[in-house]
Each structure stands twice: as C-alpha cells, then as structure tokens.
NUTI-991197 format. One record per residue (C-alpha): residue in three letters; z, y, x. Coordinates in steps of 0.25 Angstrom, whole numbers. Layout:
<nodes>
+------+-------+-------+-------+
: type :    pz :    py :    px :
+------+-------+-------+-------+
:  ALA :     Z :     Y :     X :
...
+------+-------+-------+-------+
</nodes>
This chain:
<nodes>
+------+-------+-------+-------+
: type :    pz :    py :    px :
+------+-------+-------+-------+
:  UNK :    12 :   276 :  -314 :
:  UNK :    21 :   269 :  -304 :
:  UNK :    22 :   274 :  -290 :
:  UNK :    25 :   260 :  -284 :
:  UNK :    21 :   259 :  -270 :
:  UNK :    15 :   247 :  -263 :
:  UNK :    16 :   243 :  -249 :
:  UNK :     6 :   239 :  -238 :
:  UNK :     7 :   225 :  -233 :
:  UNK :     7 :   218 :  -219 :
:  UNK :     1 :   204 :  -217 :
:  UNK :    11 :   199 :  -206 :
:  UNK :     3 :   186 :  -204 :
:  UNK :    -9 :   179 :  -210 :
:  UNK :   -21 :   187 :  -207 :
:  UNK :   -33 :   179 :  -207 :
:  UNK :   -26 :   166 :  -207 :
:  UNK :   -22 :   168 :  -222 :
:  UNK :   -37 :   166 :  -225 :
:  UNK :   -35 :   152 :  -219 :
:  UNK :   -23 :   150 :  -228 :
:  UNK :   -12 :   153 :  -218 :
:  UNK :     1 :   159 :  -221 :
:  UNK :     2 :   174 :  -222 :
:  UNK :    13 :   184 :  -223 :
:  UNK :    12 :   198 :  -228 :
:  UNK :    22 :   209 :  -231 :
:  UNK :    23 :   222 :  -238 :
:  UNK :    24 :   234 :  -228 :
:  UNK :    31 :   246 :  -234 :
:  UNK :    26 :   256 :  -223 :
:  UNK :    13 :   259 :  -231 :
:  UNK :    12 :   259 :  -246 :
:  UNK :     3 :   264 :  -258 :
:  UNK :     4 :   268 :  -272 :
:  UNK :    -4 :   272 :  -284 :
:  UNK :    -4 :   287 :  -287 :
:  UNK :   -12 :   297 :  -295 :
:  UNK :   -19 :   310 :  -289 :
:  UNK :   -13 :   323 :  -294 :
:  UNK :   -27 :   330 :  -294 :
:  UNK :   -32 :   334 :  -308 :
:  UNK :   -45 :   328 :  -304 :
:  UNK :   -41 :   316 :  -296 :
:  UNK :   -51 :   309 :  -287 :
:  UNK :   -54 :   294 :  -290 :
:  UNK :   -50 :   284 :  -279 :
:  UNK :   -63 :   277 :  -276 :
:  UNK :   -57 :   265 :  -270 :
:  UNK :   -48 :   263 :  -282 :
:  UNK :   -60 :   266 :  -291 :
:  UNK :   -68 :   255 :  -284 :
:  UNK :   -56 :   245 :  -287 :
:  UNK :   -56 :   249 :  -301 :
:  UNK :   -71 :   246 :  -302 :
:  UNK :   -68 :   232 :  -296 :
:  UNK :   -57 :   229 :  -305 :
:  UNK :   -65 :   234 :  -318 :
:  UNK :   -77 :   225 :  -313 :
:  UNK :   -67 :   213 :  -312 :
:  UNK :   -62 :   216 :  -326 :
:  UNK :   -76 :   217 :  -332 :
:  UNK :   -80 :   204 :  -326 :
:  UNK :   -67 :   198 :  -332 :
:  UNK :   -62 :   195 :  -318 :
:  UNK :   -50 :   204 :  -318 :
:  UNK :   -40 :   193 :  -322 :
:  UNK :   -27 :   200 :  -321 :
:  UNK :   -20 :   212 :  -327 :
:  UNK :   -25 :   226 :  -321 :
:  UNK :   -28 :   238 :  -329 :
:  UNK :   -41 :   242 :  -323 :
:  UNK :   -44 :   253 :  -333 :
:  UNK :   -31 :   260 :  -331 :
:  UNK :   -33 :   259 :  -316 :
:  UNK :   -47 :   265 :  -317 :
:  UNK :   -42 :   276 :  -326 :
:  UNK :   -31 :   280 :  -316 :
:  UNK :   -41 :   281 :  -305 :
:  UNK :   -47 :   292 :  -313 :
:  UNK :   -33 :   299 :  -314 :
:  UNK :   -32 :   299 :  -299 :
:  UNK :   -26 :   286 :  -296 :
:  UNK :   -25 :   283 :  -281 :
:  UNK :   -17 :   274 :  -271 :
:  UNK :    -8 :   282 :  -262 :
:  UNK :    -6 :   273 :  -250 :
:  UNK :    -1 :   274 :  -236 :
:  UNK :    -6 :   260 :  -232 :
:  UNK :   -17 :   261 :  -222 :
:  UNK :   -30 :   256 :  -226 :
:  UNK :   -37 :   245 :  -217 :
:  UNK :   -24 :   242 :  -210 :
:  UNK :   -21 :   228 :  -217 :
:  UNK :    -9 :   233 :  -223 :
:  UNK :   -13 :   231 :  -238 :
:  UNK :   -18 :   245 :  -243 :
:  UNK :   -27 :   239 :  -253 :
:  UNK :   -16 :   229 :  -256 :
:  UNK :    -6 :   240 :  -260 :
:  UNK :   -16 :   247 :  -268 :
:  UNK :   -19 :   234 :  -276 :
:  UNK :    -4 :   232 :  -278 :
:  UNK :    -2 :   246 :  -283 :
:  UNK :   -14 :   245 :  -293 :
:  UNK :    -9 :   231 :  -299 :
:  UNK :     5 :   237 :  -300 :
:  UNK :    -1 :   248 :  -309 :
:  UNK :   -12 :   241 :  -316 :
:  UNK :    -9 :   226 :  -315 :
:  UNK :     1 :   217 :  -322 :
:  UNK :    15 :   221 :  -317 :
:  UNK :    21 :   209 :  -323 :
:  UNK :    13 :   199 :  -314 :
:  UNK :    22 :   193 :  -303 :
:  UNK :    14 :   180 :  -299 :
:  UNK :    11 :   182 :  -284 :
:  UNK :    -1 :   173 :  -284 :
:  UNK :    -7 :   180 :  -296 :
:  UNK :    -4 :   194 :  -290 :
:  UNK :   -11 :   190 :  -277 :
:  UNK :   -23 :   185 :  -285 :
:  UNK :   -24 :   198 :  -293 :
:  UNK :   -22 :   207 :  -280 :
:  UNK :   -33 :   199 :  -273 :
:  UNK :   -43 :   202 :  -284 :
:  UNK :   -40 :   217 :  -284 :
:  UNK :   -39 :   219 :  -268 :
:  UNK :   -52 :   211 :  -266 :
:  UNK :   -59 :   224 :  -271 :
:  UNK :   -55 :   230 :  -257 :
:  UNK :   -57 :   218 :  -248 :
:  UNK :   -67 :   209 :  -254 :
:  UNK :   -56 :   199 :  -255 :
:  UNK :   -41 :   199 :  -255 :
:  UNK :   -30 :   189 :  -255 :
:  UNK :   -21 :   198 :  -264 :
:  UNK :    -9 :   197 :  -254 :
:  UNK :    -9 :   212 :  -249 :
:  UNK :    -8 :   217 :  -264 :
:  UNK :     2 :   206 :  -267 :
:  UNK :    12 :   210 :  -255 :
:  UNK :    11 :   225 :  -259 :
:  UNK :    13 :   222 :  -274 :
:  UNK :    25 :   213 :  -272 :
:  UNK :    30 :   220 :  -260 :
:  UNK :    34 :   207 :  -254 :
:  UNK :    31 :   198 :  -242 :
:  UNK :    20 :   188 :  -245 :
:  UNK :    19 :   174 :  -238 :
:  UNK :     6 :   167 :  -240 :
:  UNK :     8 :   152 :  -237 :
:  UNK :    -6 :   148 :  -237 :
:  UNK :   -16 :   144 :  -247 :
:  UNK :   -12 :   157 :  -256 :
:  UNK :     2 :   152 :  -258 :
:  UNK :    10 :   165 :  -256 :
:  UNK :    24 :   171 :  -260 :
:  UNK :    34 :   181 :  -256 :
:  UNK :    42 :   179 :  -243 :
:  UNK :    54 :   185 :  -236 :
:  UNK :    53 :   191 :  -222 :
:  UNK :    65 :   187 :  -213 :
:  UNK :    76 :   197 :  -209 :
:  UNK :    72 :   198 :  -194 :
:  UNK :    83 :   202 :  -184 :
:  UNK :    79 :   215 :  -178 :
:  UNK :    75 :   214 :  -164 :
:  UNK :    66 :   221 :  -153 :
:  UNK :    53 :   215 :  -159 :
:  UNK :    46 :   212 :  -171 :
:  UNK :    33 :   213 :  -179 :
:  UNK :    26 :   226 :  -179 :
:  UNK :    13 :   233 :  -184 :
:  UNK :     3 :   239 :  -175 :
:  UNK :    -6 :   250 :  -180 :
:  UNK :   -21 :   249 :  -175 :
:  UNK :   -23 :   262 :  -182 :
:  UNK :   -37 :   258 :  -187 :
:  UNK :   -41 :   252 :  -201 :
:  UNK :   -49 :   240 :  -204 :
:  UNK :   -56 :   233 :  -215 :
:  UNK :   -51 :   219 :  -219 :
:  UNK :   -63 :   213 :  -225 :
:  UNK :   -73 :   213 :  -212 :
:  UNK :   -61 :   206 :  -204 :
:  UNK :   -58 :   195 :  -214 :
:  UNK :   -73 :   193 :  -215 :
:  UNK :   -74 :   191 :  -200 :
:  UNK :   -63 :   181 :  -200 :
:  UNK :   -70 :   173 :  -212 :
:  UNK :   -83 :   173 :  -204 :
:  UNK :   -76 :   168 :  -191 :
:  UNK :   -69 :   157 :  -200 :
:  UNK :   -83 :   152 :  -203 :
:  UNK :   -82 :   146 :  -189 :
:  UNK :   -74 :   133 :  -190 :
:  UNK :   -68 :   134 :  -177 :
:  UNK :   -62 :   148 :  -180 :
:  UNK :   -58 :   144 :  -194 :
:  UNK :   -50 :   132 :  -188 :
:  UNK :   -44 :   141 :  -178 :
:  UNK :   -39 :   150 :  -189 :
:  UNK :   -34 :   138 :  -198 :
:  UNK :   -28 :   129 :  -187 :
:  UNK :   -23 :   140 :  -177 :
:  UNK :   -21 :   153 :  -184 :
:  UNK :   -15 :   148 :  -197 :
:  UNK :    -3 :   141 :  -190 :
:  UNK :    -1 :   152 :  -181 :
:  UNK :     0 :   162 :  -193 :
:  UNK :     9 :   153 :  -201 :
:  UNK :    18 :   151 :  -189 :
:  UNK :    20 :   167 :  -188 :
:  UNK :    23 :   168 :  -203 :
:  UNK :    33 :   156 :  -202 :
:  UNK :    40 :   162 :  -190 :
:  UNK :    40 :   176 :  -196 :
:  UNK :    46 :   171 :  -209 :
:  UNK :    57 :   162 :  -202 :
:  UNK :    61 :   174 :  -193 :
:  UNK :    57 :   166 :  -181 :
:  UNK :    53 :   178 :  -172 :
:  UNK :    51 :   171 :  -159 :
:  UNK :    42 :   161 :  -165 :
:  UNK :    35 :   172 :  -173 :
:  UNK :    33 :   179 :  -159 :
:  UNK :    26 :   167 :  -153 :
:  UNK :    18 :   164 :  -166 :
:  UNK :    13 :   179 :  -166 :
:  UNK :     9 :   178 :  -152 :
:  UNK :     0 :   166 :  -155 :
:  UNK :    -6 :   173 :  -167 :
:  UNK :    -9 :   185 :  -159 :
:  UNK :   -16 :   177 :  -149 :
:  UNK :   -24 :   170 :  -160 :
:  UNK :   -28 :   183 :  -166 :
:  UNK :   -33 :   189 :  -153 :
:  UNK :   -41 :   177 :  -150 :
:  UNK :   -47 :   175 :  -164 :
:  UNK :   -46 :   188 :  -172 :
:  UNK :   -50 :   198 :  -161 :
:  UNK :   -61 :   205 :  -170 :
:  UNK :   -49 :   208 :  -180 :
:  UNK :   -41 :   215 :  -168 :
:  UNK :   -44 :   229 :  -166 :
:  UNK :   -51 :   230 :  -152 :
:  UNK :   -41 :   241 :  -148 :
:  UNK :   -29 :   231 :  -150 :
:  UNK :   -35 :   219 :  -143 :
:  UNK :   -28 :   223 :  -129 :
:  UNK :   -15 :   226 :  -136 :
:  UNK :   -16 :   213 :  -143 :
:  UNK :   -18 :   206 :  -129 :
:  UNK :    -7 :   214 :  -123 :
:  UNK :     3 :   209 :  -133 :
:  UNK :    -1 :   194 :  -130 :
:  UNK :    -1 :   196 :  -115 :
:  UNK :    13 :   203 :  -115 :
:  UNK :    19 :   195 :  -126 :
:  UNK :    27 :   208 :  -130 :
:  UNK :    20 :   209 :  -143 :
:  UNK :     9 :   201 :  -151 :
:  UNK :    -1 :   207 :  -161 :
:  UNK :    -8 :   201 :  -173 :
:  UNK :   -17 :   206 :  -184 :
:  UNK :   -11 :   212 :  -196 :
:  UNK :   -20 :   208 :  -207 :
:  UNK :   -35 :   208 :  -204 :
:  UNK :   -35 :   216 :  -191 :
:  UNK :   -46 :   225 :  -187 :
:  UNK :   -36 :   237 :  -187 :
:  UNK :   -24 :   241 :  -196 :
:  UNK :   -11 :   235 :  -191 :
:  UNK :    -8 :   224 :  -181 :
:  UNK :     5 :   216 :  -181 :
:  UNK :    13 :   213 :  -169 :
:  UNK :    25 :   206 :  -164 :
:  UNK :    35 :   209 :  -153 :
:  UNK :    48 :   205 :  -147 :
:  UNK :    51 :   219 :  -142 :
:  UNK :    44 :   230 :  -150 :
:  UNK :    47 :   241 :  -140 :
:  UNK :    41 :   233 :  -129 :
:  UNK :    29 :   230 :  -138 :
:  UNK :    27 :   245 :  -141 :
:  UNK :    26 :   248 :  -126 :
:  UNK :    14 :   239 :  -125 :
:  UNK :     8 :   243 :  -139 :
:  UNK :     8 :   258 :  -134 :
:  UNK :     5 :   268 :  -144 :
:  UNK :     1 :   259 :  -155 :
:  UNK :     8 :   261 :  -168 :
:  UNK :    17 :   250 :  -171 :
:  UNK :    28 :   247 :  -182 :
:  UNK :    38 :   236 :  -183 :
:  UNK :    38 :   227 :  -195 :
:  UNK :    49 :   217 :  -192 :
:  UNK :    59 :   218 :  -180 :
:  UNK :    65 :   205 :  -174 :
+------+-------+-------+-------+
</nodes>
C-alpha cells in the first residue's frame, strides 16, 4: 500500500464566523502528519475507532446514501489485517487529526482520479461527519490537496498563494495550551448563543467584517494593517467568546491587549489546543509569554 503521509492543518482565520458565511483561510501544517500502516503482529488488534467508521460507511452504503466511490469492503477487510492510522497529529487540538485520517482513507479507497474541489469537499464532509456530528469537509480537503484553501463565503472556495513576507522581528505564531478539547460542544454553544438576535447580529455585522479584513490584509502582505485588524479581532473574541478561551489564558490574552506587544486569537474552536498570536517583536513577546510553548509560523 502507499505510505503517503498527510499533513495537519491550521485555520488562520474564520473560526465561528465561517458559520455565518465569512471568509476563511486554512493552510497545511507539515509539523504534524499521519499515514495508514499495518501492524506487524501475527494477530493484529482491530482499531475500534476505524471499525466504527467502517460501520458508519457500510450503513450509508446499505441505505444507498454512499453516492461516491469508496471501497468499504476493502477498508473493512484491511482493518482485520491490522490497518491503523500512524499519526503525530495531536487529537483535540484543532489541527485536523480526523481530516488527515479521512484524506488518507480516501487516497487508498476512494477515486484517485477525482480532482473537483467542490465534489471532494462534499465527500469529505460526509465521511468526517462520523467524528464530529457535522463537518464542512474543508480539513480533509486541505490535507488531501496539501494546498492553502480560501473560503470566500457561501461555500465558494479555491486554492490561494501565501505572500512572500520579508523576514523581520515579528510574525504570526502558535501558542500551545497543552490541553485537548472537543469541537462539537463548543460549536453547539456558539449556535445556541446565535439564537439571540443581538448576538447573531454582532457576529454577522461586526465579527465577519473584522475577520475578512484580517484575511485581506494577510493575503495582500499588509503586515501593519494586519496587526491592527488582529488587535480588533482579539478584543472581539475576548468580549464575545470568553467561554471558548481556556481560563488559564484569559490573563495572558489581556496582557497582550494591554501591552500591545502581542495579540492572541482562537485557532479553530478554542477550548484548548493551540492559540494563534501575532507580534511585531517575537523576542519581546516571548518574555511576556513566559514558559508557554510557542512556534513561529510566518516571520515579517
């Protein structure tokens, strides 16, 4: 079988606002990866998580709801032979562990000739929904294509190039909260809050434009403007998404806003995993961030 590895992903911008048809920008992240392998034991253990996925797909097939090419029987047979997903992608961190798995499975058992992005997204949405209750299909799409994806709103999406930033003292960085979380309860909380007309209007009329400005500034390489837009986004999330921010990081979040040395935002659903930050001087920011694990994504 192919030993092709599939990378994790990072949602740079678009968390929660994408639900209200904002733009979103997501990139492959090669620090973490996963690939399908077979156990070497003579009596291999069956991966229960993959077995549950196989049952889900077989059930769809039996109901004539599996309207795409996927060899469910071969997948199920291989599970009995010790198939498993060998992955360094941390689960519950918002970096697409299930997305990379879905990409790997479709690469082996799906239609390798299929290139249409919209169709791939729909297929991946159906498969990944097994893990999250619902899925946009974007995470597996990024892993599968290994390309940056820009969602322009209303499900219009395509690949996009990232500008070549001039390396400087600052940039965008990841901050590791060292705690996992589940996406579904956080998204359900957001949807529940959106039942309030005032809250929903705030998302659609305030957050969506802020988010779209961040993406436009980033893709145009306007780092000063991005820094200002990121600050506004950080303040908005602190005021409106505090349940999604781990309690231990609220003070740090405030410290960034008060000092203006760095700003933090959610990286995906929040609740743990990674946070995304921006700074004009990474060394100065690290002093304020103390012992928290950070990693630069882009320098400018």
